[in-house]
N, C-alpha and C positions, 0 to 999 in steps of 0.2 A: 512551290514551296511555300506558296500558302496553306497550304493542305499539315503540313510537316509541321508551323508555330505550334497548333492549336497539340496535335496530342504531344511536341515538345512541353509542351508548359500544364495542359496534364502526369506529364514523366515530374514533372518537377517540382508541384505540388500533394504528387503519393511521397514522395522521397523526401519534403519541404515535413508531410505529416507523420511519420515512419519518427525524424530528428526529433518531430515536440513532442511523442509519443514517449516516446524513450526523457528525453531532455522531462519529463514530470514524469517518468520516474526513478527518474534519476534521484531529485528534489521529490522527492514518497522517500523514499529512501536514507536519504541522508535528515529532514523533521525528525524518518521515528528517529534513528542513533539514535541524534544529540539527547529527542523526548525521552525517548522509550526503551536505550539500548541498556543504560548500564544493570537492567535488571530481565529483556528479552531478549532472547535469541532475534534479532531485526530481520538479516540474510534466509536464503534456501537453506542450507544447511549450518548443522552448529548446534551447541542446548544452551539455553538460556545464561544469565547470571548466577541470577533468584530461579533458586531448586523451584519456588512454588508459581514459578513466572512461565508460560508455559512462550512457545516459538510461536513468533508471528502466521509462519506459513500454515499450521496445526489447526487458524477458527476454523473453522464453517463458517460459509454465506449468511448462515438463518441466523446462526449465535450472535453473531457481529454487524452484516455488512446492511444491516437493512437500509431502505432508503430515503434514513434519516439523521446514519452513521456520524456521515459531513456534518451535520447544523449541529450532531449532538462534541464533537469533539471542540466545533465554534465554540461552545459554550460553555462549557466546562466539561473534558470526561474525566469522572469519580468513579468510583468502588467499591464495595466493600472490604475488602480489604485493606488493616488499617494500616501495611505501610508504604504503599500506594502513594503520590497526591495527586492533586488534583491538575489537571493541564488544560494549558486554552490556545484553542491553536486559531495562525489566522485562515479567512477562507480559502483562499490561496495553497493554505499546508493542511486546509482538513481536508477535500480536494482531490491533493498530489496523493496525501499519505493515504489512501483510501483505497485512487488507483493503483497502488505502492503490493500494497497487502492484497486487493481482489488479482494481482500477478502473480505471487508469492504463495498464493496456496495450492497445499496439492491434492490433484486430483483422487487421487488412486489411496485411501488411507489402509492399510494390510486390514483385514480382520484376523481374529484373534483367530487362532486353533482352537477347536474345545471336544 
């Protein structure tokens, strides 16, 4: 019986970690839907409501999600696009948003036929 407890605790920790990660992903999606969803497609499918706003799933890691992207969301993300407002995220919201964005990226984009 004494050998069962460490194994049981390990399993519980793994399951709890998975639920925490899923919760963070859900939180990130909700934040982005609220703050960005009127223009950008936030999910894994669908078109962006604004014709010039790319779906979030098509951004490449090297384009936006560098090591300080979450910090830029906290400090105020702004752009040269005249109709895109500036946003300020809390640290928790910024980290959850970045985690979600990384989780939905299209891995193998089709190459154009030439």
